[in-house]
C-alpha positions in Angstrom: 105.3 95.5 120.5 105.6 95.8 116.7 104.0 98.8 115.2 102.2 98.4 111.8 102.0 100.8 108.8 99.5 99.7 106.2 99.9 101.0 102.7 97.0 101.1 100.3 96.5 102.6 96.8 93.6 104.4 95.1 92.3 105.8 91.8 94.5 103.7 89.6 97.1 101.0 89.9 100.9 101.3 89.3 101.3 104.6 91.3 104.3 103.3 93.1 103.0 101.9 96.4 106.0 99.6 96.7 108.6 102.3 96.2 106.7 104.7 98.5 106.5 102.0 101.2 110.2 101.2 100.7 111.1 104.9 101.0 109.3 105.2 104.3 111.0 102.0 105.5 114.4 103.5 104.5 113.7 106.6 106.5 112.7 104.7 109.6 115.7 102.5 109.4 117.9 105.6 109.1 116.5 106.6 112.4 117.8 103.5 114.1 114.6 101.4 113.9 114.4 97.7 113.0 112.1 97.5 110.0 110.6 94.8 107.9 108.0 94.8 105.0 105.2 92.6 103.8 103.4 92.5 100.4 99.9 91.1 100.2 98.7 90.4 96.6 94.9 89.9 96.0 95.2 87.5 93.0 94.2 83.9 93.2 97.6 82.5 92.0 99.3 80.8 95.0 102.5 82.6 94.1 103.8 84.6 91.1 106.4 81.9 90.1 104.2 80.5 87.2 102.8 83.8 86.0 103.8 85.2 82.7 106.5 87.9 82.8 104.2 90.0 80.5 101.5 89.8 83.3 103.5 90.4 86.4 107.1 91.2 85.6 110.1 89.3 87.0 109.7 87.3 90.3 112.0 88.1 93.2 113.5 85.0 94.8 114.1 85.4 98.5 117.0 84.0 100.4 114.9 81.0 101.5 113.9 80.2 97.9 110.4 81.6 97.7 109.3 83.1 94.4 107.6 86.4 95.3 106.4 89.7 94.0 109.0 92.0 92.4 108.2 94.7 95.0 110.2 92.6 97.5 113.3 93.5 95.4 112.6 97.2 96.1 112.2 96.4 99.8 115.7 94.7 99.9 117.3 97.4 97.9 116.0 100.2 100.1 116.6 98.4 103.4 120.2 97.7 104.6 119.5 95.4 107.5 116.5 93.3 106.6 116.3 90.4 104.2 113.0 89.1 102.7 111.7 85.6 103.2 108.6 83.6 102.3 106.9 85.3 105.2 107.1 88.7 103.5 104.7 87.9 100.6 101.5 86.1 100.3 98.5 86.0 97.9 94.8 85.4 98.1 95.5 82.0 96.5 97.9 81.1 99.3 95.4 82.2 102.0 92.5 80.3 100.5 94.7 77.2 99.9 95.8 77.2 103.6 92.2 77.7 104.9 90.9 74.9 102.6 93.6 72.5 103.7 92.8 73.3 107.4 89.1 72.6 106.6 90.0 69.3 105.0 92.1 68.3 108.0 89.2 69.1 110.3 91.0 71.9 112.0 87.7 74.0 112.1 85.8 71.1 113.8 83.0 71.1 111.3 82.3 74.9 111.4 81.0 76.7 108.3 84.2 78.2 106.8 83.6 81.8 105.7 85.6 84.8 104.6 85.0 86.4 108.0 86.4 85.1 110.3 88.4 82.3 108.7 90.0 84.1 105.7 90.6 87.3 107.6 92.0 85.5 110.6 94.6 83.7 108.4 95.5 87.0 106.8 96.0 88.6 110.2 98.1 85.6 111.4 100.4 86.0 108.5 100.8 89.7 109.0 101.7 89.2 112.6 104.1 86.4 111.7 105.9 88.7 109.2 106.3 91.5 111.7 107.4 89.5 114.7 110.6 90.7 116.3 110.7 94.1 114.5 110.0 97.6 115.7 107.8 98.4 112.8 106.3 96.3 109.9 105.2 98.1 106.8 102.4 96.1 105.0 101.5 96.9 101.4 98.1 95.8 100.1 98.2 95.2 96.4 95.5 96.4 94.0 93.3 99.5 94.4 90.8 100.6 97.0 87.4 99.3 95.9 88.6 96.2 94.1 86.5 93.2 95.0 89.6 91.0 95.1 91.2 93.0 97.9 88.2 93.3 100.2 89.2 90.5 102.5 92.6 92.1 103.0 91.0 95.5 103.7 88.7 93.9 106.2 91.6 92.2 107.9 93.4 95.6 108.1 90.3 97.2 109.5 90.1 94.6 112.3 93.8 94.8 113.0 93.6 98.6 113.4 90.9 98.2 116.0 92.8 95.4 117.8 96.1 97.3 117.8 94.9 100.7 118.7 95.7 104.1 117.2 99.1 104.3 118.8 100.3 101.0 117.3 99.1 101.3 113.6 98.5 103.8 110.9 97.2 103.8 107.4 99.1 105.4 104.5 97.1 105.8 101.3 98.7 106.5 97.9 96.5 108.3 95.5 96.6 110.2 92.2 96.2 113.9 91.6 95.8 114.2 87.8 96.8 117.2 85.8 94.1 118.2 83.2 96.1 119.9 80.4 93.1 121.5 78.7 92.1 123.2 81.9 95.7 123.8 83.1 94.8 122.4 86.6 95.5 119.6 88.9 92.3 117.9 90.2 91.8 116.7 93.7 88.4 115.1 93.2 89.8 111.5 92.4 91.7 111.6 95.7 88.5 112.7 97.6 86.6 109.8 96.1 89.3 107.3 96.8 89.3 108.3 100.5 85.5 108.1 100.5 85.9 104.5 99.1 88.2 103.6 102.0 85.9 105.1 104.6 83.0 103.0 103.2 84.8 99.9 104.4 85.8 101.4 107.7 89.3 102.7 107.0 90.4 106.3 107.5 93.8 107.2 106.2 96.3 108.9 108.6 98.7 109.9 105.8 98.1 110.6 102.1 100.8 110.3 99.5 99.6 112.3 96.5 101.1 111.4 93.2 101.2 113.7 90.2 103.2 114.5 87.1 102.8 118.3 87.8 103.4 120.4 90.9 100.4 120.1 93.2 100.8 123.3 95.3 100.0 124.3 98.8 96.4 125.3 98.0 95.6 121.8 96.8 97.4 120.3 99.8 95.0 122.3 102.1 92.0 121.4 100.0 92.9 117.7 100.1 93.4 117.8 103.9 90.0 119.6 104.4 88.0 117.1 102.3 89.6 113.9 103.5 89.9 114.6 107.3 93.7 114.2 107.2 96.1 116.6 108.8 97.6 119.1 106.4 101.1 118.1 107.3 100.1 114.4 106.6 99.3 115.2 103.0 102.6 114.4 101.3 103.3 115.7 97.8 104.9 113.1 95.6 105.6 114.6 92.2 107.3 112.5 89.5 111.0 112.0 90.2 113.8 111.3 87.7 115.0 108.5 90.0 113.3 106.4 92.6 116.4 106.9 94.8 115.5 110.6 95.3 112.2 109.7 96.9 113.4 109.0 100.5 115.0 112.5 100.6 111.8 114.1 99.2 109.7 112.4 101.9 112.2 113.4 104.6 112.1 117.1 103.4 108.4 117.0 104.0 109.0 115.6 107.5 107.1 112.3 106.9 109.4 110.4 109.2 108.9 113.0 111.9 105.2 112.6 111.5 105.3 108.8 111.8 107.5 109.0 114.9 105.1 111.5 116.5 102.1 109.3 115.8 103.8 106.2 117.3 105.2 108.2 120.3 108.9 107.5 119.3 111.7 109.7 120.4 114.4 108.8 117.8 117.5 110.6 116.5 117.2 112.3 113.1 117.5 110.2 110.0 121.1 109.7 108.7 120.7 110.0 105.0 124.4 110.4 104.1 124.4 107.1 102.2 121.4 108.2 100.2 123.1 111.5 99.4 126.1 109.6 98.0 123.7 107.8 95.6 121.9 111.0 94.6 125.2 112.7 93.9 126.3 109.8 91.7 123.1 109.9 89.7 123.2 113.7 89.3 126.9 114.2 88.6 127.6 111.5 86.0 130.8 111.5 83.9 129.5 109.8 80.8 126.9 107.4 79.3 127.1 103.7 78.6 124.6 102.0 76.2 123.7 98.4 76.8 121.7 96.2 74.4 119.5 93.7 76.2 118.3 91.0 73.8 115.3 89.1 75.2 111.8 87.7 74.6 109.8 89.9 77.0 111.3 93.3 76.2 107.8 94.8 75.8 107.6 94.9 79.6 110.9 96.1 81.1 109.8 94.8 84.5 110.3 91.3 83.1 114.1 91.9 83.5 113.8 94.0 86.7 116.8 92.5 88.5 119.1 93.1 85.5 117.9 96.6 85.0 118.6 97.4 88.7 122.0 95.7 88.6 123.0 97.8 85.6 121.8 101.0 87.2 123.7 100.2 90.4 126.8 99.5 88.4 126.4 102.9 86.8 126.0 104.6 90.2 129.3 102.9 91.3 131.2 104.2 88.3 129.2 107.5 88.0 128.0 106.8 84.5 124.4 107.0 83.1 123.3 103.6 81.9 120.9 103.5 78.9 119.4 100.2 78.1 118.3 99.4 74.5 115.7 96.6 74.6 115.8 94.4 71.5 113.3 91.6 70.8 115.3 88.5 70.1 113.0 87.3 67.3 113.7 90.5 65.4 117.3 89.3 65.0 116.4 86.0 63.3 117.0 85.4 59.6 114.6 87.3 57.4 113.6 89.8 60.1 114.1 93.6 60.2 117.6 95.0 60.3 116.7 98.0 62.5 117.6 96.2 65.7 120.8 94.9 64.1 121.7 98.5 63.5 121.3 99.2 67.2 123.7 96.5 68.0 126.4 98.3 66.0 126.1 101.4 68.2 126.1 100.0 71.7 128.9 99.6 74.2 127.9 96.1 75.3 125.4 93.3 74.7 123.5 91.4 77.4 121.4 88.3 76.8 119.3 87.4 79.9 117.8 84.1 81.0 114.8 82.7 79.3 112.7 79.6 78.7 111.8 77.7 75.6 113.0 77.7 72.0 111.3 80.9 70.8 113.8 83.6 70.2 116.9 81.5 70.8 118.2 81.9 67.3 118.0 85.6 67.5 119.9 85.5 70.8 122.6 83.3 69.2 122.9 85.8 66.3 123.4 88.6 68.8 126.1 86.6 70.6 127.8 85.9 67.3 127.7 89.6 66.5 129.3 90.4 69.9 132.1 87.8 69.4 133.0 88.7 65.8 132.9 92.5 66.5 134.6 92.3 69.9 131.7 93.9 71.7 131.7 93.1 75.4 129.2 90.4 76.1 127.4 89.3 79.3 125.3 86.1 79.3 123.0 85.4 82.2 121.7 81.8 82.6 120.4 80.8 79.2 122.4 83.7 77.8 125.6 82.0 78.8 124.4 78.6 77.7 123.7 80.0 74.2 127.2 81.6 74.1 128.6 78.1 74.4 126.3 76.9 71.7 127.2 79.8 69.4 131.0 79.1 69.8 130.4 75.4 69.2 128.6 76.0 66.0 130.6 78.8 64.5 134.1 78.2 65.8 134.4 74.5 66.8 132.5 73.3 63.7 129.7 71.5 65.5 127.0 72.9 63.2 124.2 71.0 64.8 125.2 71.9 68.4 122.3 72.8 70.7 121.0 72.1 74.2 118.8 69.1 75.0 116.6 71.6 76.8 115.8 73.0 73.3 116.0 69.8 71.2 116.1 66.4 73.0 117.0 64.6 69.8 120.0 66.8 68.8 122.9 64.8 67.3 125.4 67.2 68.9 124.2 67.9 72.5 
């Protein structure tokens, strides 16, 4: 029978639920377990494929072609033996669409369709489908405890915990322990209130992951355990890390994987983290630094280019060099704009132009490509970035001064 670990967040968003969940998955996989992960998003969009990169970052495309949340990229990078599919991510919009389509087909035989049981039953069905065939399924619930959008998901989790029993599921809650500089103290009250919010909807955490940018200390660990009805050993301290790839080792050092195995009654060999140690050594013991200019349209939000950021980081790990990415707004390189970003191009080791959509910013990208060609700076074009490299060469070397793509100008005389 598949065991389920539900992961929720509290106090504020963007605490790192996805990375924390993926780190737990990596530890359990390192103990010989077959692990999968699912992300539930509470927004009404059917999928993130048509959402602005400024809103949601870059989508992750699964091996069966589904456009999904970028957290699934973390899942795949942290898991060696599990690949994500469309089963591993669904939204409120997808759930409501499915239920409404069933109602239109008459599947409910004229019953009044409601959030409970119809929406919650569909959520549970998809959770079970995603976990089928695995030893353990880790299910991340997007949003923050108390959000009205996530209440149907929380209710579905509450029902599943009752149905599965305490030996087959556990709840891991990620929360913030803020540091108040003026008082020189870390405060546990937000964590206490976050757990209180969960309890009000029938959920009691088994494990707390406490995020902070300052050391939390053993006294605060005991205090949090006392006020939240969580075992002291189940209060995991997660202070800021210089790399997300150090987090599995941090959790392992606090015996989080041992705790989970105890709760599920597993007798498994110790986690083999030798591969993770190799990565950590490569990140710590670098032999140099490489600066890469990334010229794009959505550089205000680095997550819009998440796959490229991670690919560059991984290349740096392989070669034991630190990779520093200089983000440059493509429009700033167009004629008449500031020369500050042009000055950055003169100092980098390579230039990368990623994919994009639409005409905005394309001339700035072409100018960056021309700079790379003329000054013999290594250049990597991804998708539109490669297409624009062909256009730049056609215009400035082949003499086709009006050359462009019909995607940008359908009436061009030199397509």
